[in-house]
ROLO-36622 format. One record per residue: residue in three letters; y negated, z negated, x negated of N, C-alpha, C, O in turn. Coordinates in steps of 0.1 Angstrom, whole numbers, padded with zeros to 4 digits, always signed. Each point is the difference from the previous one (the first is absolute). Layout:
AlaYZXYZXYZXYZX
...
END
This chain:
Met+0223+0069-0005-0007-0001-0014+0004+0010-0010-0007+0007-0008
Arg+0021-0008+0008+0003+0007-0011-0001+0016-0001-0004+0008-0008
Arg+0008-0007+0017+0001+0013+0005-0019+0006-0002-0002+0010-0007
Lys-0006-0016+0012-0014+0004+0001-0005+0001-0015-0008+0009-0004
Leu+0013-0020-0004-0004-0001-0012+0006+0009-0011-0006+0002-0010
Cys+0018+0003+0013+0002+0010-0010-0003+0014+0008+0001+0010-0006
Ser-0004-0010+0016-0009+0013+0003-0014+0004-0007-0003+0011-0005
Ala-0005-0022+0007-0010+0000-0009+0001-0001-0015-0010+0001-0007
Leu+0022-0003+0003+0003+0001-0014+0002+0016-0005-0003+0003-0011
Asn+0009+0006+0020+0005+0010-0003-0013+0008-0008+0001+0005-0012
Cys-0011-0004+0018-0009+0006-0010-0008-0007-0011-0009+0006-0006
Leu+0012-0018+0003-0009-0006-0009-0001+0006-0013-0010+0003-0005
Thr+0024+0000-0001+0000+0007-0013-0012+0009-0005-0006+0001-0010
Ser+0006+0009+0026-0006+0010-0002-0016-0001+0000-0008+0003-0009
Arg+0006-0009+0023-0015+0003+0001-0008-0011-0007-0012+0002-0002
Phe+0018-0016-0001-0008-0008-0003+0000-0001-0017-0008-0007-0006
Ala+0015+0013+0002+0000+0000-0017-0011+0014-0003-0007+0000-0010
Ser+0008+0008+0016-0005+0011+0001-0017+0000+0005-0009+0008-0004
Gly+0008-0018+0011-0015-0003+0007-0003-0012-0010-0012-0005+0002
Phe+0017+0000-0010-0007-0015-0004-0007+0006-0016+0006+0007-0008
Thr-0020-0014+0008-0010+0007-0012+0002-0014-0006-0003-0010+0006
Pro+0007+0011-0017-0002-0015-0010-0012-0005+0001-0010+0007-0001
Leu+0009-0019+0003-0011-0008-0003-0008-0001-0012+0005+0000-0011
Gln-0016+0000+0012-0009-0001-0012-0005-0014-0004-0012-0001-0002
Pro+0020-0011-0001-0002-0014-0001-0016-0001-0009-0004+0009-0007
Lys-0002-0019+0010-0013-0004-0008+0009-0001-0013+0012-0004+0002
Pro-0014+0007-0014+0001-0001-0012-0001-0019-0002-0007-0007+0007
Leu+0015+0004-0016+0001-0016-0001-0011-0007-0007-0003-0012+0003
Asp-0004+0021-0013-0010-0002-0005-0015-0001+0013-0011-0005-0002
Ser+0014+0009+0008-0014+0003+0010+0004-0016+0010-0009-0005+0006
Ile+0021-0001-0005+0003-0010+0008-0003-0015-0009-0007-0009+0004
Val+0012+0010-0017+0001-0011-0005-0005+0004-0015+0002+0011-0005
Asp-0009-0022-0001-0006+0006-0019+0013+0002-0009+0003-0008-0009
Phe+0004+0018+0011+0010-0001-0009-0001-0008-0012+0009-0007-0004
Glu-0024+0011-0003+0000-0005-0016+0000-0016-0001+0005-0006-0009
Arg-0012-0001+0020+0000-0013+0002+0014-0010+0003+0000-0012-0002
Val+0011+0023+0009+0012-0007+0005+0009+0001-0013+0004-0010-0006
Lys+0000+0022+0002+0011+0009-0008+0001-0013-0014+0008+0004-0008
Asp-0012-0014+0005+0003-0006-0009+0005-0014+0005+0003-0009-0009
Arg-0002+0006+0021+0004-0009+0005+0017-0002+0007+0007+0009+0005
Pro-0003-0020-0005+0017+0000+0006-0001+0006+0015-0010+0000+0007
Pro+0024+0006-0002+0004+0008+0005+0000-0008+0014+0001+0006+0011
Glu-0003-0023-0012+0000-0007+0013-0017-0001+0005-0004-0001+0012
Glu-0002+0002-0023-0014-0003+0003-0005+0012+0006-0006+0000+0011
Ile+0009+0013-0017-0006+0011+0005+0005+0005+0015-0006+0007+0008
Ala+0023-0014-0006+0001+0002+0015-0006-0010+0008+0000+0002+0012
Ser-0004-0011-0018-0008-0010+0009-0013+0003+0005-0003-0002+0012
Ile-0007+0010-0023-0009+0005+0000-0003+0008+0011-0009+0000+0009
Trp+0023+0011-0011+0000+0013+0011+0003-0004+0013-0002+0009+0009
Asp+0008-0021-0006+0004-0003+0015-0014-0010+0004-0003+0001+0012
Asp-0004-0007-0020-0012-0007+0004-0013+0014+0006-0008+0001+0009
Tyr+0014+0007-0019-0013+0012+0002+0002+0008+0016-0010+0005+0005
His+0023-0004+0000+0004+0006+0009-0001-0010+0016+0002+0005+0011
Leu-0004-0016-0013-0002-0008+0009-0010+0004+0010-0012+0001-0004
Gly+0014+0000+0016-0008+0006+0007+0002+0011+0012+0008+0008-0004
Arg-0011-0004+0016+0002+0006+0012+0001+0014-0009-0009+0004-0009
Gly+0023+0003+0013+0010+0014-0002-0001+0003-0018-0002+0010-0005
His+0004-0024-0001+0004+0004-0012+0012-0009-0005-0001-0012+0002
Ile+0012+0018-0008+0010-0010-0004+0002+0001-0016-0002+0012-0004
Gly+0006-0021-0005+0001+0002-0012+0012-0007-0003+0001-0011+0004
Ala+0010+0018-0010+0014-0011-0005+0000+0008-0012-0009+0008-0003
Ser+0023-0012-0006+0003+0005-0014+0015-0003+0004+0005-0007+0009
Met+0000+0016-0022+0012-0002+0000+0004+0004-0015-0008+0006-0006
Lys+0021-0010+0000+0005+0004-0011+0002+0017-0004+0004+0009+0009
Ala-0008-0005-0024+0003+0012-0001+0012+0005+0006+0000+0009+0008
Lys+0013-0015-0012+0011+0005+0002+0004+0003+0015+0008+0009+0003
Leu-0014-0015+0004+0004-0005+0015-0008+0014+0005+0004+0009+0008
Tyr-0015-0010-0014-0004+0013+0005+0004+0014-0006-0005+0011+0005
His+0014-0011-0015+0004+0013-0003+0014+0001+0007+0005+0011-0001
Leu-0001-0018+0007+0011-0003+0008-0006+0007+0012+0006+0009+0005
Leu-0018-0014+0001-0004+0006+0011-0003+0012+0000+0000+0006+0011
Glu-0004+0001-0021-0005+0012-0003+0009+0012-0001-0002+0012+0004
Gln+0015-0019-0011+0011+0005-0002+0010+0008+0016+0005+0011+0002
Arg-0006-0022+0008+0006-0002+0010-0012+0006+0009+0003+0005+0011
Ala-0012-0005-0015-0008+0008+0010+0001+0016-0001-0005+0007+0009
Glu+0009-0002-0017-0001+0013-0003+0011+0009+0008-0002+0012+0003
Ser+0012-0020+0000+0011+0007+0009+0000-0007+0012+0006+0006+0008
Cys-0012-0017-0004-0003-0003+0014-0015-0005+0000-0004-0011-0004
Arg-0002+0023+0009-0014-0007+0007-0004-0004+0011-0012-0003+0000
Tyr+0021+0001+0011-0004-0001+0012+0009-0014+0004+0011-0004-0004
Phe-0021-0003+0013+0009-0013+0004-0010-0005+0014-0012+0002+0002
Val+0023-0009+0007-0008-0004+0012+0003-0016-0001+0010-0005-0004
Leu-0020-0003+0009-0003-0014-0001-0005-0003+0012-0010+0006+0006
Pro+0018-0017-0002-0005-0007+0013-0012-0009-0003+0002-0009-0008
Leu-0013+0009+0014-0010-0010-0001+0005-0010+0015+0005+0003+0011
Trp-0008-0015-0018+0002-0010+0014-0011-0004+0003-0007-0004-0009
Arg+0003+0004+0023-0014-0001+0010+0005-0008+0012+0006+0006+0009
Gly-0008-0019-0009+0001-0010+0008+0014+0000+0008+0009-0009-0002
Ser-0008+0019+0010+0018+0003+0007+0006+0011-0003+0011+0001+0005
Gly-0017+0009-0013+0005+0008-0005-0003+0006-0010-0007-0007-0007
Tyr+0010+0021+0003-0002+0004-0014-0011+0015+0004-0003+0003+0012
Met+0001+0003-0022-0007+0012-0001+0006+0009-0014-0003-0001-0012
Thr+0010+0009+0017+0006+0006-0011-0010+0010-0013-0008+0009+0003
Met+0010-0013-0014-0013+0005-0007+0012+0008-0011+0010-0006-0006
Phe-0016+0022+0005+0005+0008-0012-0005-0001-0013-0012-0004-0001
Ala+0018+0007-0007-0004-0005-0016+0002+0016-0002+0006+0007+0007
Gln-0014-0005-0019+0002+0012-0009-0003-0007-0014-0010-0007-0001
Val+0018+0010-0009-0001-0006-0015+0001+0010-0007+0011+0006-0001
Gln-0025-0001-0007+0003+0010-0007-0009-0009-0012-0012-0003+0001
Met+0020-0001-0011-0010-0008-0014-0007+0009-0003+0003+0012+0002
Pro-0017-0018-0009-0002-0013+0002-0004-0009+0012-0003-0012+0000
His+0006+0022+0013-0007-0003+0014+0011-0002+0009+0011+0004-0002
Met-0016-0013+0014+0009-0003+0011-0010+0000+0011-0012-0004+0000
Ile+0018+0011+0013-0008+0000+0012+0008-0007+0011+0012-0002+0000
Phe-0022+0000+0008+0007-0004+0011-0005+0003+0013-0013-0001+0001
Thr+0017+0003+0007-0007+0004+0014+0009-0004+0015+0012-0002-0002
Gly-0015+0002+0012+0008-0001+0010+0009+0012+0005-0005+0010+0004
Leu+0018-0011-0004+0009+0011+0005+0000+0004+0009+0008+0009+0002
Glu-0018-0015+0010-0003+0007+0012-0012+0011-0004+0001+0012+0004
Asp-0008-0016-0009-0013+0009-0008+0005+0009-0008-0007+0010-0001
Tyr+0019-0010-0008+0004+0012-0003+0006+0008+0007-0003+0012+0001
Lys+0015-0019+0005+0006+0009+0013-0007+0008+0006+0005+0011+0001
Ala-0018-0014+0004-0012+0007+0009-0010+0008-0009-0006+0009+0006
Arg+0003-0011-0018-0009+0005-0006+0008+0011-0015-0005+0011-0004
Gly+0017-0016-0002+0004+0007-0010-0008-0005-0012-0002-0012-0002
Thr-0002+0021-0006-0003+0000-0014-0014-0003+0003-0006-0003-0010
Gln-0005+0002+0024-0012-0005+0002+0001-0013+0005-0011-0005+0003
Ala+0023-0003-0003-0002-0015+0000-0006-0005-0011+0003+0000-0011
Ala-0016-0008+0019-0007-0007-0010+0009-0014-0005+0008-0007+0006
Pro-0014+0006-0025+0011-0010-0002-0007-0019+0006-0012-0003+0003
Tyr+0019-0003-0002-0005-0017+0000-0003-0004-0008-0010-0007-0001
Leu+0020+0009-0009+0000-0009-0014+0001+0009-0010+0010+0008+0001
Thr-0018-0008-0012+0004+0009-0012+0003-0009-0013-0007-0010-0002
Val+0015+0013-0003+0004-0008-0015+0001+0006-0010+0006+0011+0000
Ser-0014-0018-0011+0000+0010-0012+0004-0012-0014-0003-0012-0001
Phe+0011+0018-0007+0007-0009-0011-0008+0004-0012-0003+0012-0001
Tyr+0000-0022-0007-0010+0002-0009+0008-0005-0012+0003-0012-0001
Lys+0003+0025-0014+0006-0003-0010-0004-0003-0013+0007+0000-0011
Glu-0019-0001+0014-0008-0003-0013+0005-0008-0011+0001+0004-0012
Phe+0004-0017+0017+0004-0009-0005+0015-0003-0002+0004-0011-0006
Ala+0005+0020+0011+0012+0001-0001+0007-0003-0012+0009-0008-0002
Glu-0015+0018-0006+0008-0006-0015-0002-0009-0010+0008-0005-0008
Ser-0023+0000+0010-0007-0011-0010+0000-0013+0009-0005-0010-0005
Lys+0010+0009+0019-0004-0011+0004+0018-0003+0010+0006-0011+0001
Asp-0003+0024+0003+0012-0002+0007-0006+0000+0014+0008-0004+0008
Leu-0018+0008-0004-0005-0003+0013-0004+0012+0006-0004+0009-0006
Val+0006-0008+0020-0006+0011+0009-0008-0005+0011+0006-0005+0009
Leu-0019+0006-0008-0005-0004+0008-0002+0012+0011+0000+0012-0002
Ile-0002-0021+0018+0003+0011+0010-0011-0007+0014-0002-0011+0004
Arg-0004+0024+0000-0012-0005+0005+0007+0011+0014+0006+0011+0000
Gly-0011-0023+0014+0004+0007+0011-0016+0001+0005-0009-0008-0004
Asp+0007+0021+0012-0009+0001+0010+0001+0001+0014+0006+0010+0004
Val-0009-0017+0005+0000+0003+0013-0011+0008+0005-0011-0003+0001
Val+0017+0013+0003-0006+0012+0005-0008-0003+0013-0012+0002+0001
Phe+0021-0008+0009-0002-0004+0014+0000-0014+0003+0010-0006+0004
Thr-0022-0001-0006+0003-0011+0001+0001-0007+0013-0001-0012+0002
Ser+0002+0019+0006+0000-0001+0014+0017+0002+0004+0003-0005+0011
Lys+0003+0011-0016+0015+0001+0000+0007-0010-0010+0012-0002+0003
Leu-0016-0004-0011+0007-0006-0011-0009-0012-0005-0012+0002-0002
Ser+0018-0013+0001-0006-0010-0011+0001-0003-0014+0010+0006-0006
Asp-0016-0013-0001+0004+0002-0013+0017-0012+0000+0009+0001-0009
Ser-0008-0007+0017+0011-0005-0002+0012+0008+0004+0010-0001-0007
Glu-0011+0007+0016+0010+0013+0003-0001+0008-0009+0011+0003-0004
Ala-0022+0005-0002+0003+0008-0014+0008-0007-0011+0009+0007-0006
Lys-0011-0016+0004+0002-0010-0012+0017-0003+0003+0006-0001-0010
Trp+0001+0000+0023+0010-0002+0003+0008+0014-0001+0012+0002-0003
Leu-0021+0008+0007+0004+0014-0002+0006+0005-0013+0011+0005-0001
Ile-0020-0007-0008-0002+0004-0015+0016-0009-0007+0008+0006-0006
Glu-0007-0022+0009+0008-0006-0003+0015+0007+0004+0010+0002-0007
Thr-0012-0001+0018+0012+0004+0007+0006+0015-0004+0012+0001-0004
Ala-0020+0009+0006+0004+0012-0005+0004-0004-0015+0011+0005-0001
Gln-0015-0011-0011+0002+0001-0012+0016-0008+0000+0008+0003-0008
Ser-0007-0013+0018+0016-0010+0001+0012+0013+0004+0011-0001-0004
Phe-0015+0010+0011+0008+0011+0004+0002+0008-0012+0012+0004+0001
Tyr-0017+0000-0010+0000+0010-0012+0004-0008-0011+0005+0004-0011
Leu-0008-0017+0014+0005-0006-0013+0013-0009-0002+0004-0004-0012
Asn+0001+0001+0025+0010-0009+0002+0013+0008+0002-0001+0010+0008
Asp+0012-0011-0013+0010+0012-0002+0007+0001+0015+0004+0011+0005
Val-0004-0021+0002+0006-0002+0012-0008+0010+0011+0004+0010+0006
Arg-0018-0017-0005-0011+0007+0010-0001+0014-0005+0000+0009+0009
Tyr+0000-0005-0023-0001+0016-0006+0012+0011+0008-0002+0012+0001
Glu+0012-0020+0003+0010+0008+0006-0002+0005+0011+0006+0011+0003
Leu-0017-0018+0007-0006+0007+0011-0008+0008-0001+0000+0011+0006
Val-0008-0013-0016-0011+0011-0006+0006+0011-0001-0006+0010+0005
Glu+0020-0006-0012+0006+0007-0004+0007+0009+0010+0002+0012-0001
Arg+0001-0021+0012+0006+0008+0012-0011+0003+0007+0003+0009+0007
Phe-0016-0014-0005-0011+0006+0008+0000+0015-0005+0001+0010+0008
Asn-0003-0011-0025-0003+0015-0004+0011+0009-0002-0002+0012-0001
Lys+0014-0017+0002+0011+0011-0004+0009-0001+0008+0010+0007-0002
Glu-0010-0015+0012+0010+0001+0010-0005-0005+0014+0005-0008+0007
Thr-0016+0017-0005-0009-0005+0012+0013-0001+0014-0002-0008+0009
Arg+0010+0015-0008+0008+0000+0011+0008-0015+0000+0001-0008+0010
Asp+0003+0005-0020+0007-0015-0002-0011-0012+0002+0006-0010+0003
Phe-0018+0010-0005-0012-0008-0002+0001-0009+0015+0000+0006+0010
Glu+0001-0019-0010-0003-0008+0011-0013-0011-0003+0000-0010-0007
Phe-0012+0016+0016-0012-0010-0002+0005-0016+0004-0006-0010-0003
Lys+0016+0011+0010+0005-0019+0002+0000-0006-0014-0008-0008-0004
Asp+0019+0015-0005+0001-0004-0012-0011-0005-0008+0003-0010-0008
Val-0015+0015+0008-0012-0001-0005-0005-0013+0006-0002-0009-0008
Leu+0001+0006+0020-0002-0011+0010+0010-0010-0005-0005-0011-0002
Gln+0016+0012+0000+0011-0011-0001-0003-0002-0019+0001-0012-0004
Ala-0003+0019-0004-0004-0003-0012-0011-0010-0003+0001-0008-0010
Leu-0014+0008+0019-0012-0008+0006+0004-0012+0008-0009-0008+0001
Asp+0019+0005+0004+0004-0007+0009-0010-0001+0012-0005-0011+0004
Met+0002+0023+0001-0007+0003+0015+0009+0001+0007+0011+0005-0002
Pro-0018-0010+0016+0007+0002+0008+0003+0013+0007-0009+0008-0001
Met+0017-0003+0006+0004+0016+0004-0006+0001+0015+0001-0010+0007
Leu-0008+0020-0003-0009-0003+0016+0008+0009+0004+0000+0004+0012
END
Protein backbone atom coordinates (compact mmCIF):
# COMPACT_ATOMS: atom_id res chain seq x y z
CA MET A 1 0.00 0.00 0.00
CA ARG A 2 2.79 2.41 0.93
CA ARG A 3 4.69 1.78 -2.30
CA LYS A 4 1.56 2.29 -4.44
CA LEU A 5 0.68 5.50 -2.60
CA CYS A 6 4.21 6.89 -2.85
CA SER A 7 4.49 6.11 -6.55
CA ALA A 8 1.19 7.87 -7.14
CA LEU A 9 2.47 10.87 -5.21
CA ASN A 10 5.73 11.33 -7.10
CA CYS A 11 3.98 13.37 -9.78
CA LEU A 12 1.53 15.21 -7.54
CA THR A 13 3.33 18.46 -7.10
CA SER A 14 3.91 19.10 -10.77
CA ARG A 15 0.84 17.75 -12.54
CA PHE A 16 -1.99 18.39 -10.11
CA ALA A 17 -0.85 21.86 -9.12
CA SER A 18 -0.28 23.00 -12.69
CA GLY A 19 -3.63 21.60 -13.83
CA PHE A 20 -5.59 23.18 -10.99
CA THR A 21 -7.93 25.91 -12.10
CA PRO A 22 -9.00 28.06 -9.15
CA LEU A 23 -12.68 27.75 -8.43
CA GLN A 24 -14.93 30.69 -8.98
CA PRO A 25 -17.28 30.38 -6.01
CA LYS A 26 -20.60 32.10 -5.88
CA PRO A 27 -20.17 35.52 -4.27
CA LEU A 28 -21.43 35.54 -0.68
CA ASP A 29 -24.10 38.13 -1.45
CA SER A 30 -25.60 35.80 -4.08
CA ILE A 31 -26.10 33.14 -1.40
CA VAL A 32 -27.23 35.19 1.57
CA ASP A 33 -28.60 38.74 1.89
CA PHE A 34 -25.44 40.37 3.23
CA GLU A 35 -27.17 43.62 4.23
CA ARG A 36 -29.83 41.81 6.26
CA VAL A 37 -27.39 39.68 8.24
CA LYS A 38 -24.33 41.92 8.64
CA ASP A 39 -25.54 43.46 11.93
CA ARG A 40 -26.56 40.18 13.54
CA PRO A 41 -24.38 38.38 16.10
CA PRO A 42 -21.94 35.79 14.69
CA GLU A 43 -23.78 32.85 16.26
CA GLU A 44 -26.98 33.88 14.49
CA ILE A 45 -25.21 34.36 11.15
CA ALA A 46 -23.63 30.89 11.49
CA SER A 47 -27.03 29.37 12.30
CA ILE A 48 -28.71 31.07 9.31
CA TRP A 49 -25.85 29.86 7.09
CA ASP A 50 -26.15 26.26 8.34
CA ASP A 51 -29.94 26.25 7.90
CA TYR A 52 -29.66 27.65 4.37
CA HIS A 53 -27.41 24.76 3.30
CA LEU A 54 -29.59 21.94 4.60
CA GLY A 55 -30.48 19.75 1.67
CA ARG A 56 -28.92 17.39 -0.81
CA GLY A 57 -25.50 18.31 -2.02
CA HIS A 58 -24.70 21.35 0.13
CA ILE A 59 -22.83 21.61 3.43
CA GLY A 60 -22.76 24.75 5.56
CA ALA A 61 -20.26 25.26 8.38
CA SER A 62 -18.26 28.04 10.02
CA MET A 63 -15.05 28.59 11.94
CA LYS A 64 -13.25 31.28 13.92
CA ALA A 65 -11.11 33.65 11.86
CA LYS A 66 -7.97 32.76 13.86
CA LEU A 67 -8.36 29.09 12.92
CA TYR A 68 -8.94 30.01 9.29
CA HIS A 69 -5.71 32.03 9.23
CA LEU A 70 -3.80 29.06 10.68
CA LEU A 71 -5.33 26.78 8.05
CA GLU A 72 -4.43 29.27 5.32
CA GLN A 73 -0.85 29.60 6.59
CA ARG A 74 -0.29 25.83 6.82
CA ALA A 75 -1.88 25.16 3.42
CA GLU A 76 0.65 27.47 1.73
CA SER A 77 3.43 24.93 2.15
CA CYS A 78 1.32 21.76 2.43
CA ARG A 79 -1.35 21.72 -0.27
CA TYR A 80 -2.08 18.00 -0.49
CA PHE A 81 -3.28 15.23 1.76
CA VAL A 82 -5.02 11.86 1.70
CA LEU A 83 -7.88 10.74 3.92
CA PRO A 84 -9.56 7.36 4.31
CA LEU A 85 -13.34 7.63 3.92
CA TRP A 86 -14.82 4.70 5.84
CA ARG A 87 -17.52 2.74 4.03
CA GLY A 88 -18.94 -0.29 5.79
CA SER A 89 -16.16 -2.85 5.85
CA GLY A 90 -13.42 -0.77 4.22
CA TYR A 91 -12.45 2.68 3.11
CA MET A 92 -11.97 4.69 -0.05
CA THR A 93 -8.89 6.91 -0.11
CA MET A 94 -9.69 10.53 -0.87
CA PHE A 95 -7.14 12.99 -2.25
CA ALA A 96 -7.39 16.60 -1.04
CA GLN A 97 -5.89 19.70 -2.58
CA VAL A 98 -5.98 22.79 -0.38
CA GLN A 99 -5.47 26.09 -2.15
CA MET A 100 -7.13 28.61 0.10
CA PRO A 101 -9.82 29.81 0.04
CA HIS A 102 -10.70 26.44 -1.52
CA MET A 103 -10.40 22.72 -0.86
CA ILE A 104 -11.05 20.09 -3.51
CA PHE A 105 -11.56 16.39 -2.80
CA THR A 106 -11.51 13.56 -5.33
CA GLY A 107 -10.95 9.82 -5.14
CA LEU A 108 -7.25 8.92 -5.15
CA GLU A 109 -7.93 6.15 -7.69
CA ASP A 110 -9.62 8.69 -9.99
CA TYR A 111 -6.68 11.03 -9.60
CA LYS A 112 -4.17 8.26 -10.32
CA ALA A 113 -6.15 7.28 -13.45
CA ARG A 114 -6.93 10.78 -14.78
CA GLY A 115 -4.38 13.13 -13.23
CA THR A 116 -5.39 16.75 -13.56
CA GLN A 117 -8.52 15.69 -15.47
CA ALA A 118 -9.93 13.90 -12.41
CA ALA A 119 -13.26 15.46 -11.52
CA PRO A 120 -13.74 16.69 -7.94
CA TYR A 121 -16.25 14.84 -5.76
CA LEU A 122 -16.49 17.79 -3.35
CA THR A 123 -15.50 21.45 -3.56
CA VAL A 124 -15.22 23.66 -0.48
CA SER A 125 -15.13 27.46 -0.39
CA PHE A 126 -14.31 29.70 2.57
CA TYR A 127 -15.93 33.14 2.84
CA LYS A 128 -13.96 35.72 4.83
CA GLU A 129 -16.36 38.68 4.63
CA PHE A 130 -17.14 38.47 8.38
CA ALA A 131 -13.62 37.52 9.52
CA GLU A 132 -12.63 40.94 10.86
CA SER A 133 -15.99 42.26 12.05
CA LYS A 134 -17.42 39.03 13.54
CA ASP A 135 -14.42 36.67 13.92
CA LEU A 136 -16.36 34.34 11.62
CA VAL A 137 -15.48 32.53 8.40
CA LEU A 138 -18.33 30.80 6.57
CA ILE A 139 -17.69 27.49 4.82
CA ARG A 140 -19.67 26.08 1.90
CA GLY A 141 -19.23 22.54 0.62
CA ASP A 142 -20.76 21.48 -2.68
CA VAL A 143 -21.01 17.78 -3.46
CA VAL A 144 -20.27 17.52 -7.18
CA PHE A 145 -21.00 13.79 -7.49
CA THR A 146 -23.92 12.94 -5.23
CA SER A 147 -23.65 9.36 -6.49
CA LYS A 148 -20.11 9.09 -5.08
CA LEU A 149 -20.43 11.10 -1.86
CA SER A 150 -23.24 11.63 0.63
CA ASP A 151 -23.79 14.85 2.58
CA SER A 152 -22.67 13.18 5.82
CA GLU A 153 -19.48 11.90 4.14
CA ALA A 154 -18.81 15.36 2.70
CA LYS A 155 -19.28 16.96 6.13
CA TRP A 156 -16.92 14.37 7.65
CA LEU A 157 -14.27 15.09 4.99
CA ILE A 158 -14.43 18.85 5.59
CA GLU A 159 -14.18 18.48 9.37
CA THR A 160 -11.48 15.81 9.24
CA ALA A 161 -9.31 17.66 6.72
CA GLN A 162 -9.51 20.75 8.94
CA SER A 163 -8.53 18.66 11.97
CA PHE A 164 -5.35 17.51 10.22
CA TYR A 165 -4.38 21.07 9.34
CA LEU A 166 -5.34 22.64 12.68
CA ASN A 167 -4.19 20.03 15.20
CA ASP A 168 -0.41 20.25 15.73
CA VAL A 169 0.11 16.49 16.13
CA ARG A 170 -2.02 15.58 13.10
CA TYR A 171 -0.42 18.35 11.04
CA GLU A 172 2.92 16.55 11.34
CA LEU A 173 1.41 13.88 9.06
CA VAL A 174 0.35 16.53 6.54
CA GLU A 175 3.88 17.93 6.56
CA ARG A 176 5.40 14.48 6.12
CA PHE A 177 3.04 13.77 3.20
CA ASN A 178 4.06 17.01 1.45
CA LYS A 179 7.71 17.38 2.40
CA GLU A 180 9.01 13.88 3.23
CA THR A 181 6.84 11.69 1.00
CA ARG A 182 9.18 8.70 1.24
CA ASP A 183 8.70 8.64 5.02
CA PHE A 184 4.92 8.99 4.87
CA GLU A 185 2.96 5.96 6.10
CA PHE A 186 -0.78 5.88 5.36
CA LYS A 187 -1.25 3.61 8.37
CA ASP A 188 -0.36 6.62 10.58
CA VAL A 189 -3.42 8.45 9.21
CA LEU A 190 -5.58 5.39 9.91
CA GLN A 191 -4.16 5.22 13.41
CA ALA A 192 -4.83 8.94 14.04
CA LEU A 193 -8.46 8.33 13.05
CA ASP A 194 -8.77 5.07 15.02
CA MET A 195 -9.54 3.16 11.82
CA PRO A 196 -8.53 -0.47 11.36
CA MET A 197 -5.66 -1.31 9.03
CA LEU A 198 -6.97 -3.60 6.30
